[in-house]
C-alpha positions, -999 to 999 in steps of 0.1 A, spaced: 593 672 596 610 639 602 580 627 621 558 636 592 579 616 568 587 586 590 554 582 610 525 599 595 531 599 558 534 561 553 500 556 570 484 582 547 501 567 517 482 534 524 450 554 527 458 573 495 465 540 477 430 528 485 415 562 475 434 561 442 425 526 432 388 534 435 390 569 421 407 556 389 385 526 386 410 499 394 389 486 423 351 486 424 330 498 453 318 462 459 355 451 464 361 479 489 329 470 507 342 434 509 375 446 523 358 468 549 334 440 559 364 416 564 383 441 585 354 455 605 337 422 612 366 398 613 402 410 612 399 440 636 378 420 661 405 393 659 432 419 665 413 433 695 406 397 708 443 389 706 454 421 722 429 421 751 434 384 758 471 389 763 471 423 782 481 427 818 447 441 828 459 454 861 486 475 845 470 485 813 435 495 825 446 524 846 415 544 857 434 577 853 441 569 817 405 561 809 392 591 828 417 614 810 407 601 775 369 598 780 366 631 797 378 645 764 354 623 744 324 632 765 333 669 765 334 669 727 301 651 724 283 677 745 300 706 729 290 693 695 255 684 706 248 719 722 265 738 694 246 720 667 213 726 686 217 762 697 244 777 674 236 760 641 198 755 649 196 718 641 169 696 656 178 674 686 182 642 665 206 660 641 224 675 670 230 640 686 245 627 653 267 658 650 278 653 687 287 617 678 309 630 649 328 651 675 330 621 699 341 592 678 379 594 670 393 569 646 410 550 674 416 517 656 425 522 620 444 554 625 451 555 662 468 521 664 487 526 632 501 560 640 510 551 676 528 519 665 548 538 639 557 566 663 565 546 695 566 509 686 544 479 693 552 480 730 535 514 733 501 500 722 490 486 756 474 519 765 458 521 731 442 488 735 428 498 769 412 529 753 399 509 723 384 482 746 361 509 761 357 530 729 328 513 711 308 505 742 313 541 755 307 560 723 278 539 710 263 537 744 263 575 748 253 582 712 225 556 711 212 566 745 211 603 736 195 596 702 168 573 717 160 600 743 157 626 716 134 603 695 113 593 725 108 630 733 98 637 697 75 607 693 63 602 729 77 566 731 82 552 766 117 554 781 115 518 794 125 505 760 158 524 761 181 498 779 170 470 756 177 492 725 212 501 737 220 466 748 209 451 715 230 475 695 261 468 717 259 430 713 254 432 675 288 450 671 316 427 661 343 449 677 325 447 710 322 409 707 359 406 699 367 427 730 344 407 753 358 374 741 393 387 747 383 395 783 368 361 787 401 344 777 422 368 797 402 364 829 397 327 826 433 318 819 424 299 788 450 295 760 445 289 723 465 259 710 496 270 691 481 262 657 452 285 666 476 313 678 496 310 645 464 313 624 452 342 645 485 360 641 482 357 603 447 372 603 457 400 627 487 409 605 462 419 577 439 440 599 454 475 599 469 477 564 437 464 548 416 487 570 436 518 560 434 508 524 397 502 526 392 536 544 408 553 515 385 535 491 354 545 512 365 582 513 359 584 475 322 582 481 321 612 503 319 647 489 324 681 504 288 693 507 263 704 533 268 730 560 306 737 556 306 760 587 293 731 608 318 707 592 346 731 601 333 732 636 333 694 638 369 693 625 380 719 650 364 700 679 378 666 667 413 676 658 420 704 683 396 704 713 396 666 719 434 662 722 437 695 741 413 683 768 431 649 770 465 667 770 454 687 801 435 658 818 465 635 814 487 661 831 461 666 859 457 629 864 495 624 863 494 594 839 527 579 828 544 591 797 535 561 775 498 563 784 499 601 779 513 598 744 487 571 734 458 590 749 467 624 732 475 608 698 443 587 698 423 618 707 439 637 678 426 613 652 399 624 628 363 611 631 360 575 621 338 560 594 315 548 623 303 584 626 287 581 591 274 546 599 257 561 631 242 590 611 229 565 585 214 543 612 191 572 621 190 591 588 203 622 605 231 647 596 245 622 570 260 650 548 277 666 578 291 632 589 304 621 555 320 655 548 335 657 583 352 623 579 366 633 545 378 668 555 391 659 590 410 628 577 427 650 551 435 677 576 448 652 602 478 645 580 491 678 593 475 681 627 488 647 638 523 658 628 519 689 650 506 669 680 535 644 676 559 674 676 544 688 708 543 655 727 571 651 753 
């Protein structure tokens, strides 16, 4: 219970504050959009740039950590994809969007905030290693699968696939922030102190504003659509994903700090990016929106349980 009060509840209170200000008309949708645009396109990329540029890459980017986490992610994608197609009888494009909902944990807004509160800032190195690969891996897998499904449906040539995936990757601000962080890290370049101080001020706003904005965005989502499918997505995201990572982490014998970060990140609800992906293709939008809302609400309790089970 103490973990719920000290670690999980403060994060959800910030999300709840964002939800309440929009629900009761204190903030408009346009203002929330501006907050989300600032955090997604500027503050969080700056956070990732700062973190990656200062990481000890040799120590943080442990292949066993990444294999443990992304085995879970890929497993959930294919479980969601195949269940949507064969159990829930959705077409292949819908199935890919639903698989993406099962795949894309909220690794930045929620994952970083929960891990920092639970284990401190020093515990975030493994989180940043996971996050550095997260958008490229998830969008790469999702876009590739969707473009294959669309090509099969329309008869488009497969040769356009690499360009489509690459274009989507390099238009993503999070990916660009990560890549610039690697450039600075590997080149040995250093920002002047005044630049570091300014960057630190921007970064300090990233997670609180992102959590507040997430709450404001959730007001737009309603519980609708195929609720059995939504329940399935929630179960895969909140139970199967961390369970696979839990067991893979033990199998790969990753160290305790990495293990905690990997399992906690896997235990996060689907991020808003799942709805953005569904909207990009006009597929399974109701399922994506409802899954984000319901899973985020449920994760208040499931994160607490995973925290209690972690060594």
